[in-house]
Z-matrix of the N, CA and C atoms (Angstrom, degrees):
N
C 1 1.427
C 2 1.558 1 110.78
N 3 1.280 2 116.86 1 137.12
C 4 1.467 3 120.05 2 178.77
C 5 1.465 4 110.42 3 -103.82
N 6 1.361 5 118.14 4 146.51
C 7 1.443 6 122.63 5 177.25
C 8 1.496 7 112.48 6 -105.82
N 9 1.334 8 115.03 7 153.94
C 10 1.500 9 122.30 8 177.05
C 11 1.484 10 106.28 9 -111.73
N 12 1.294 11 109.63 10 133.29
C 13 1.518 12 117.66 11 177.12
C 14 1.615 13 106.82 12 -97.96
N 15 1.303 14 110.92 13 140.97
C 16 1.521 15 116.08 14 179.74
C 17 1.529 16 105.80 15 -118.22
N 18 1.315 17 118.21 16 131.51
C 19 1.472 18 119.64 17 169.62
C 20 1.527 19 102.99 18 -112.06
N 21 1.358 20 111.93 19 128.88
C 22 1.485 21 116.18 20 -172.45
C 23 1.482 22 113.67 21 -82.96
N 24 1.388 23 121.61 22 -35.78
C 25 1.418 24 122.05 23 -178.18
C 26 1.471 25 109.77 24 -129.24
N 27 1.293 26 118.42 25 107.62
C 28 1.406 27 123.64 26 170.10
C 29 1.515 28 111.46 27 -74.08
N 30 1.332 29 115.59 28 143.21
C 31 1.504 30 114.03 29 -178.23
C 32 1.524 31 108.21 30 -124.01
N 33 1.333 32 114.18 31 135.21
C 34 1.445 33 125.68 32 173.53
C 35 1.516 34 113.45 33 56.05
N 36 1.311 35 117.56 34 44.61
C 37 1.477 36 119.00 35 173.35
C 38 1.505 37 105.54 36 -143.03
N 39 1.347 38 117.19 37 163.28
C 40 1.394 39 125.48 38 179.26
C 41 1.459 40 113.66 39 -64.00
N 42 1.401 41 118.84 40 164.55
C 43 1.469 42 120.13 41 -176.21
C 44 1.508 43 110.18 42 -69.12
N 45 1.336 44 125.38 43 -27.63
C 46 1.377 45 121.43 44 -175.87
C 47 1.609 46 107.67 45 -79.73
N 48 1.318 47 112.87 46 -35.28
C 49 1.577 48 119.54 47 176.41
C 50 1.462 49 104.49 48 -64.12
N 51 1.233 50 118.91 49 -42.71
C 52 1.516 51 121.18 50 -173.59
C 53 1.512 52 107.19 51 -71.40
N 54 1.313 53 119.95 52 -36.46
C 55 1.503 54 122.25 53 -179.60
C 56 1.540 55 105.14 54 -65.75
N 57 1.292 56 119.80 55 -37.94
C 58 1.484 57 119.87 56 -177.12
C 59 1.519 58 109.26 57 -74.29
N 60 1.413 59 115.07 58 -30.43
C 61 1.432 60 117.70 59 -179.40
C 62 1.510 61 109.13 60 -74.78
N 63 1.331 62 117.63 61 -30.94
C 64 1.543 63 121.78 62 179.89
C 65 1.464 64 106.83 63 -60.57
N 66 1.279 65 119.36 64 -38.94
C 67 1.498 66 114.87 65 -169.74
C 68 1.513 67 106.94 66 -122.13
N 69 1.282 68 115.04 67 98.91
C 70 1.451 69 122.26 68 177.11
C 71 1.526 70 102.62 69 -103.07
N 72 1.282 71 116.65 70 117.00
C 73 1.438 72 117.00 71 177.59
C 74 1.550 73 109.70 72 -127.15
N 75 1.268 74 111.06 73 151.11
C 76 1.409 75 114.21 74 177.15
C 77 1.504 76 112.12 75 -110.60
N 78 1.324 77 115.09 76 8.97
C 79 1.468 78 117.30 77 -179.31
C 80 1.516 79 107.14 78 -150.68
N 81 1.274 80 114.19 79 -154.53
C 82 1.464 81 118.00 80 -177.71
C 83 1.513 82 110.44 81 -109.39
N 84 1.254 83 119.53 82 174.21
C 85 1.435 84 124.73 83 178.57
C 86 1.563 85 108.70 84 131.41
N 87 1.342 86 115.50 85 100.62
C 88 1.446 87 119.19 86 -174.28
C 89 1.517 88 110.05 87 -81.75
N 90 1.313 89 120.02 88 -18.07
C 91 1.463 90 120.06 89 -177.26
C 92 1.546 91 109.79 90 -68.77
N 93 1.329 92 116.40 91 -37.67
C 94 1.402 93 118.53 92 179.55
C 95 1.504 94 109.03 93 -74.99
N 96 1.238 95 121.90 94 -27.85
C 97 1.490 96 125.33 95 176.39
C 98 1.464 97 112.62 96 -67.68
N 99 1.271 98 117.33 97 -42.10
C 100 1.410 99 123.37 98 174.55
C 101 1.468 100 115.05 99 -61.37
N 102 1.273 101 116.95 100 -33.38
C 103 1.487 102 123.09 101 178.27
C 104 1.521 103 106.80 102 -72.74
N 105 1.294 104 117.42 103 -41.73
C 106 1.491 105 121.21 104 -177.69
C 107 1.512 106 109.48 105 -67.50
N 108 1.374 107 116.93 106 -35.51
C 109 1.423 108 120.15 107 178.64
C 110 1.554 109 106.82 108 -70.38
N 111 1.278 110 120.64 109 -38.71
C 112 1.399 111 123.03 110 178.83
C 113 1.514 112 112.91 111 -65.81
N 114 1.368 113 115.21 112 -37.74
C 115 1.466 114 119.95 113 175.37
C 116 1.543 115 110.09 114 -67.41
N 117 1.323 116 114.45 115 -40.53
C 118 1.466 117 119.24 116 177.18
C 119 1.504 118 112.48 117 -57.57
N 120 1.365 119 114.67 118 -50.15
C 121 1.422 120 120.71 119 -178.27
C 122 1.494 121 111.39 120 -63.66
N 123 1.348 122 115.91 121 -41.52
C 124 1.502 123 117.97 122 175.40
C 125 1.512 124 110.90 123 -59.78
N 126 1.310 125 120.72 124 -40.62
C 127 1.442 126 123.44 125 176.19
C 128 1.487 127 113.28 126 -62.06
N 129 1.361 128 114.87 127 -40.52
C 130 1.535 129 120.31 128 175.16
C 131 1.472 130 110.14 129 -63.51
N 132 1.310 131 114.67 130 -42.11
C 133 1.539 132 117.05 131 179.94
C 134 1.512 133 110.22 132 -63.48
N 135 1.338 134 115.02 133 -43.44
C 136 1.464 135 118.23 134 -178.50
C 137 1.593 136 109.35 135 -62.21
N 138 1.313 137 113.52 136 -41.71
C 139 1.455 138 117.90 137 179.60
C 140 1.556 139 109.61 138 -61.06
N 141 1.351 140 118.82 139 -45.93
C 142 1.370 141 123.46 140 -174.04
C 143 1.524 142 108.59 141 -67.66
N 144 1.290 143 117.77 142 -36.37
C 145 1.456 144 121.72 143 176.18
C 146 1.527 145 111.27 144 -66.08
N 147 1.288 146 118.01 145 -41.36
C 148 1.461 147 123.48 146 176.57
C 149 1.487 148 113.33 147 -64.48
N 150 1.406 149 116.72 148 -38.66
C 151 1.440 150 120.84 149 173.80
C 152 1.500 151 111.20 150 -66.13
N 153 1.304 152 118.87 151 -41.13
C 154 1.510 153 122.36 152 176.97
C 155 1.506 154 111.03 153 -63.58
N 156 1.306 155 118.60 154 -38.40
C 157 1.439 156 124.43 155 178.49
C 158 1.532 157 111.27 156 -66.02
N 159 1.391 158 113.78 157 -42.08
C 160 1.431 159 115.17 158 177.85
C 161 1.495 160 111.14 159 -71.85
N 162 1.221 161 119.68 160 -36.65
C 163 1.488 162 119.83 161 175.49
C 164 1.499 163 110.24 162 -62.16
N 165 1.303 164 118.68 163 -38.46
C 166 1.484 165 118.90 164 175.69
C 167 1.478 166 112.28 165 -64.90
N 168 1.388 167 118.50 166 -42.14
C 169 1.413 168 120.24 167 176.32
C 170 1.537 169 114.68 168 -59.95
N 171 1.382 170 112.09 169 -39.61
C 172 1.489 171 119.07 170 178.45
C 173 1.535 172 108.61 171 -65.94
N 174 1.339 173 117.99 172 -41.75
C 175 1.473 174 119.41 173 178.58
C 176 1.513 175 111.32 174 -61.98
N 177 1.367 176 117.01 175 -44.15
C 178 1.447 177 125.14 176 179.08
C 179 1.491 178 111.55 177 -62.17
N 180 1.396 179 117.07 178 -39.47
C 181 1.438 180 120.10 179 -178.02
C 182 1.618 181 104.76 180 -71.56
N 183 1.346 182 117.18 181 -36.85
C 184 1.467 183 118.60 182 -179.22
C 185 1.550 184 110.56 183 -65.67
N 186 1.399 185 114.73 184 -36.79
C 187 1.405 186 115.69 185 178.35
C 188 1.502 187 110.60 186 -72.03
N 189 1.311 188 119.41 187 -36.07
C 190 1.416 189 124.59 188 177.75
C 191 1.548 190 109.24 189 -60.47
N 192 1.298 191 111.52 190 -49.39
C 193 1.535 192 115.02 191 177.14
C 194 1.473 193 115.57 192 -59.84
N 195 1.326 194 115.01 193 -39.99
C 196 1.453 195 121.87 194 175.55
C 197 1.442 196 110.97 195 -61.20
N 198 1.349 197 116.57 196 -51.59
C 199 1.492 198 117.15 197 -177.51
C 200 1.561 199 109.10 198 -67.21
N 201 1.300 200 119.37 199 -34.07
C 202 1.406 201 119.60 200 174.92
C 203 1.505 202 115.31 201 -63.86
N 204 1.311 203 114.89 202 -32.60
C 205 1.446 204 116.67 203 174.14
C 206 1.522 205 113.67 204 -75.51
N 207 1.345 206 116.91 205 -33.42
C 208 1.469 207 118.66 206 169.87
C 209 1.475 208 111.83 207 -61.03
N 210 1.230 209 120.24 208 -43.19
C 211 1.492 210 125.87 209 -178.26
C 212 1.594 211 106.96 210 -70.01
N 213 1.233 212 120.63 211 -34.66
C 214 1.462 213 121.67 212 173.25
C 215 1.525 214 113.32 213 -62.27
N 216 1.361 215 111.66 214 -44.93
C 217 1.468 216 118.47 215 179.68
C 218 1.557 217 109.41 216 -62.54
N 219 1.363 218 113.50 217 -47.41
C 220 1.475 219 118.21 218 -177.31
C 221 1.562 220 107.63 219 -60.75
N 222 1.311 221 116.90 220 -43.32
C 223 1.458 222 121.30 221 -178.97
C 224 1.501 223 110.52 222 -62.30
N 225 1.399 224 119.52 223 -47.57
C 226 1.411 225 120.01 224 176.02
C 227 1.618 226 113.93 225 -57.45
N 228 1.268 227 115.83 226 -39.48
C 229 1.466 228 121.45 227 175.59
C 230 1.494 229 111.09 228 -59.85
N 231 1.320 230 115.11 229 -46.23
C 232 1.563 231 119.07 230 179.88
C 233 1.532 232 107.29 231 -63.11
N 234 1.311 233 117.08 232 -42.78
C 235 1.538 234 118.75 233 178.26
C 236 1.507 235 111.24 234 -60.83
N 237 1.285 236 117.14 235 -42.86
C 238 1.426 237 120.04 236 179.11
C 239 1.551 238 114.25 237 -62.80
N 240 1.331 239 109.95 238 -45.02
C 241 1.604 240 115.82 239 176.53
C 242 1.533 241 110.08 240 -60.32
N 243 1.413 242 117.05 241 -43.52
C 244 1.353 243 124.01 242 -177.85
C 245 1.622 244 111.75 243 -58.73
N 246 1.321 245 109.48 244 -45.69
C 247 1.479 246 118.39 245 176.36
C 248 1.476 247 112.49 246 -62.61
N 249 1.344 248 118.88 247 -42.81
C 250 1.505 249 118.03 248 175.99
C 251 1.530 250 110.18 249 -66.75
N 252 1.303 251 120.69 250 -37.04
C 253 1.451 252 118.48 251 176.62
C 254 1.546 253 112.93 252 -65.29
N 255 1.302 254 115.67 253 -38.15
C 256 1.481 255 121.79 254 176.36
C 257 1.499 256 114.29 255 -59.70
N 258 1.350 257 113.24 256 -45.54
C 259 1.471 258 119.85 257 179.20
C 260 1.582 259 110.45 258 -66.22
N 261 1.322 260 109.33 259 -40.32
C 262 1.532 261 112.65 260 -179.65
C 263 1.492 262 110.90 261 -61.74
N 264 1.342 263 115.13 262 -45.69
C 265 1.427 264 123.77 263 177.86
C 266 1.567 265 113.84 264 -60.40
N 267 1.299 266 116.44 265 -42.53
C 268 1.449 267 120.23 266 178.90
C 269 1.522 268 109.08 267 -67.20
N 270 1.330 269 120.12 268 -35.06
C 271 1.458 270 122.49 269 178.38
C 272 1.558 271 110.59 270 -69.11
N 273 1.325 272 113.00 271 -42.38
C 274 1.459 273 116.95 272 176.17
C 275 1.580 274 111.58 273 -60.87
N 276 1.201 275 112.32 274 -43.47
C 277 1.474 276 118.27 275 178.48
C 278 1.564 277 114.14 276 -62.54
N 279 1.309 278 112.86 277 -33.94
C 280 1.450 279 120.04 278 -179.43
C 281 1.581 280 111.59 279 -78.82
N 282 1.393 281 115.26 280 -7.64
C 283 1.335 282 122.33 281 178.08
C 284 1.533 283 118.03 282 86.58
N 285 1.312 284 113.71 283 34.17
C 286 1.482 285 119.84 284 179.75
C 287 1.494 286 109.32 285 -67.27
N 288 1.385 287 113.59 286 132.36
C 289 1.501 288 118.16 287 179.55
C 290 1.577 289 109.01 288 -73.65
N 291 1.303 290 116.38 289 -35.24
C 292 1.439 291 125.07 290 177.50
C 293 1.436 292 111.45 291 -131.60
N 294 1.317 293 119.05 292 106.76
C 295 1.510 294 122.73 293 -175.32
C 296 1.506 295 109.35 294 -66.42
N 297 1.331 296 118.49 295 -37.79
C 298 1.440 297 124.99 296 -172.30
C 299 1.611 298 105.73 297 -67.40
N 300 1.351 299 115.38 298 -43.58
C 301 1.441 300 116.53 299 178.77
C 302 1.482 301 112.78 300 -69.92
N 303 1.305 302 116.74 301 -38.08
C 304 1.512 303 120.47 302 178.31
C 305 1.467 304 109.64 303 -61.45
N 306 1.371 305 117.81 304 -43.41
C 307 1.480 306 123.66 305 -175.46
C 308 1.559 307 105.42 306 -65.25
N 309 1.262 308 117.35 307 -36.31
C 310 1.491 309 122.56 308 179.91
C 311 1.530 310 113.13 309 -63.21
N 312 1.436 311 118.35 310 -37.66
C 313 1.421 312 123.76 311 178.19
C 314 1.476 313 112.27 312 -86.89
N 315 1.352 314 117.89 313 -16.14
C 316 1.440 315 117.72 314 -171.30
C 317 1.475 316 116.54 315 -62.91
N 318 1.335 317 117.68 316 -27.41
C 319 1.497 318 121.93 317 178.37
C 320 1.475 319 109.34 318 -67.56
N 321 1.353 320 119.50 319 -29.77
C 322 1.479 321 118.64 320 178.01
C 323 1.473 322 114.46 321 -69.51
N 324 1.343 323 117.46 322 -15.35
C 325 1.500 324 123.03 323 -178.58
C 326 1.513 325 110.26 324 -116.33
N 327 1.369 326 119.53 325 37.79
C 328 1.403 327 126.98 326 171.21
C 329 1.566 328 112.86 327 59.97
N 330 1.410 329 116.14 328 25.96
C 331 1.346 330 123.07 329 -179.75
C 332 1.617 331 112.08 330 64.73
N 333 1.241 332 115.17 331 27.57
C 334 1.494 333 121.62 332 -177.83
C 335 1.538 334 106.20 333 -104.60
N 336 1.275 335 116.27 334 115.00
C 337 1.516 336 121.83 335 -177.70
C 338 1.515 337 109.49 336 -62.32
N 339 1.384 338 114.70 337 -45.39
C 340 1.449 339 118.57 338 -176.83
C 341 1.526 340 113.23 339 -65.04
N 342 1.290 341 117.43 340 -37.23
C 343 1.499 342 123.49 341 179.65
C 344 1.608 343 103.92 342 -66.88
N 345 1.262 344 118.92 343 -39.11
C 346 1.481 345 120.45 344 178.67
C 347 1.549 346 110.27 345 -67.53
N 348 1.334 347 116.70 346 -42.74
C 349 1.349 348 121.12 347 -179.23
C 350 1.521 349 113.42 348 -60.75
N 351 1.302 350 113.31 349 -44.91
C 352 1.539 351 116.60 350 179.47
C 353 1.559 352 108.98 351 -69.35
N 354 1.283 353 119.02 352 -40.95
C 355 1.456 354 118.23 353 -178.63
C 356 1.511 355 118.24 354 -72.54
N 357 1.413 356 114.06 355 -33.17
C 358 1.429 357 120.11 356 -179.38
C 359 1.539 358 109.86 357 -127.02
N 360 1.383 359 115.17 358 74.28
C 361 1.443 360 118.61 359 -177.76
C 362 1.524 361 114.35 360 -67.41
N 363 1.339 362 116.38 361 -24.35
C 364 1.515 363 120.26 362 179.47
C 365 1.541 364 112.06 363 -62.95
N 366 1.355 365 114.95 364 -23.26
C 367 1.478 366 119.12 365 -179.19
C 368 1.519 367 112.13 366 -80.56
N 369 1.296 368 118.49 367 -14.08
C 370 1.478 369 120.52 368 -175.47
C 371 1.575 370 109.51 369 -115.22
N 372 1.241 371 115.20 370 167.30
C 373 1.569 372 117.30 371 -176.85
C 374 1.495 373 111.58 372 107.50
N 375 1.356 374 119.37 373 42.70
C 376 1.367 375 120.87 374 -178.03
C 377 1.566 376 112.35 375 -66.38
N 378 1.355 377 114.58 376 -17.04
C 379 1.506 378 120.58 377 -177.57
C 380 1.506 379 110.73 378 -79.85
N 381 1.329 380 120.36 379 -20.98
C 382 1.426 381 121.26 380 -179.00
C 383 1.463 382 112.25 381 -73.58
N 384 1.350 383 114.62 382 133.95
C 385 1.433 384 119.03 383 -179.32
C 386 1.487 385 110.67 384 -100.06
N 387 1.360 386 115.56 385 126.91
C 388 1.477 387 120.18 386 176.16
C 389 1.411 388 112.87 387 -69.73
N 390 1.386 389 122.52 388 140.40
C 391 1.431 390 122.34 389 178.22
C 392 1.519 391 110.03 390 -66.95
N 393 1.411 392 114.80 391 137.67
C 394 1.435 393 118.72 392 -178.19
C 395 1.554 394 108.95 393 -79.25
N 396 1.314 395 116.12 394 141.22
C 397 1.429 396 119.54 395 179.29
C 398 1.607 397 111.35 396 -70.26
N 399 1.326 398 116.68 397 145.86
C 400 1.471 399 119.29 398 -176.83
C 401 1.578 400 109.88 399 -86.86
N 402 1.282 401 118.37 400 -25.92
C 403 1.544 402 117.46 401 174.81
C 404 1.535 403 106.34 402 -137.39
N 405 1.348 404 106.95 403 -161.94
C 406 1.451 405 116.49 404 -177.67
C 407 1.601 406 108.72 405 -66.97
N 408 1.354 407 114.67 406 -32.95
C 409 1.497 408 119.38 407 -177.15
C 410 1.495 409 108.45 408 -101.15
N 411 1.290 410 119.21 409 0.76
C 412 1.437 411 119.83 410 -178.64
C 413 1.592 412 112.56 411 87.22
N 414 1.366 413 114.50 412 -1.71
C 415 1.436 414 119.64 413 179.76
C 416 1.580 415 108.50 414 -101.04
N 417 1.281 416 119.54 415 157.96
C 418 1.548 417 119.33 416 173.76
C 419 1.510 418 109.31 417 -66.02
N 420 1.297 419 113.03 418 157.18
C 421 1.488 420 118.73 419 -178.08
C 422 1.576 421 109.31 420 -68.52
N 423 1.282 422 115.63 421 145.65
C 424 1.488 423 120.66 422 -173.43
C 425 1.458 424 114.36 423 -69.47
N 426 1.393 425 117.29 424 -32.12
C 427 1.378 426 122.69 425 -175.47
C 428 1.508 427 112.47 426 -91.92
N 429 1.203 428 123.34 427 -1.52
C 430 1.406 429 127.93 428 -174.57
C 431 1.578 430 106.77 429 -77.58
N 432 1.354 431 112.67 430 141.88
C 433 1.506 432 120.37 431 174.23
C 434 1.542 433 108.39 432 -77.92
N 435 1.266 434 112.80 433 151.80
C 436 1.438 435 119.62 434 179.87
C 437 1.418 436 113.54 435 -98.10
N 438 1.341 437 123.23 436 -20.15
C 439 1.431 438 123.13 437 175.47
C 440 1.539 439 109.49 438 -132.44
N 441 1.384 440 112.11 439 171.82
C 442 1.487 441 117.13 440 -169.51
C 443 1.590 442 108.38 441 -71.68
N 444 1.314 443 115.21 442 -37.53
C 445 1.447 444 117.69 443 -175.69
C 446 1.584 445 108.66 444 -70.74
N 447 1.162 446 120.59 445 -42.15
C 448 1.450 447 122.00 446 177.17
C 449 1.590 448 111.42 447 -68.13
N 450 1.284 449 115.11 448 -29.51
C 451 1.476 450 116.23 449 178.43
C 452 1.554 451 109.05 450 -73.39
N 453 1.322 452 116.65 451 -39.74
C 454 1.441 453 121.76 452 178.52
C 455 1.464 454 111.77 453 -65.70
N 456 1.263 455 119.14 454 -36.94
C 457 1.542 456 125.42 455 178.55
C 458 1.506 457 109.80 456 -66.27
N 459 1.348 458 111.96 457 -39.30
C 460 1.500 459 117.07 458 -178.05
C 461 1.523 460 108.82 459 -66.40
N 462 1.393 461 119.92 460 -49.40
C 463 1.427 462 123.18 461 175.53
C 464 1.468 463 116.68 462 -56.70
N 465 1.319 464 118.85 463 -38.61
C 466 1.444 465 124.20 464 174.79
C 467 1.506 466 110.28 465 -62.45
N 468 1.291 467 117.35 466 -37.55
C 469 1.434 468 120.21 467 -177.01
C 470 1.517 469 107.60 468 -71.69
N 471 1.252 470 116.90 469 -43.30
C 472 1.576 471 125.36 470 176.21
C 473 1.531 472 105.90 471 -57.16
N 474 1.292 473 118.49 472 -46.39
C 475 1.484 474 119.35 473 -174.11
C 476 1.465 475 114.16 474 -80.63
N 477 1.295 476 118.10 475 -6.99
C 478 1.494 477 124.65 476 177.91
C 479 1.497 478 110.37 477 81.15
N 480 1.275 479 122.42 478 23.63
C 481 1.434 480 123.98 479 175.22
C 482 1.429 481 109.73 480 -91.16
N 483 1.262 482 118.38 481 131.43
C 484 1.482 483 122.81 482 -179.74
C 485 1.523 484 111.15 483 -83.54
N 486 1.330 485 122.55 484 136.75
C 487 1.383 486 126.33 485 -179.60
C 488 1.493 487 112.21 486 -70.74
N 489 1.314 488 121.01 487 -21.71
C 490 1.463 489 124.62 488 -177.64
C 491 1.467 490 113.44 489 -77.08
N 492 1.307 491 122.46 490 -16.55
C 493 1.508 492 125.43 491 -173.49
C 494 1.525 493 106.65 492 -75.54
N 495 1.196 494 122.54 493 -14.10
C 496 1.475 495 119.38 494 -177.52
C 497 1.391 496 114.30 495 -75.14
């Protein structure tokens, strides 16, 4: 009686060479050859399924990495916006007259609002009220009287009332 040897996993050879290696017979008997072929095909099917599963895992990992990268980018953007809002708030609280101009100069002072405030005092002082101009040029009107008596005399003259009648 002759024995058949079965090799379950061929390595680094083509499918036909692997099929021949799976069934090494020293005699005849096609029933055992069909079983070996079926075993071989089952092993190939398992291998293909494992490859497909690994490809799916790789694709999922790539999606996860991609979505993680998107989340990191979104998180960085939110941090940047939060920092901008914080700096704007600090500048407003320090009394900046123009937050945009103060923000532009802030980098020159190591992002320190107090250093900017001491170095550029003209930029701060939003609470100070500028004096309102008296005329178009900021000077009093030339025809205006400076005291009440002179003003009354002027209006009497305009109205045609003589000062001597009183």
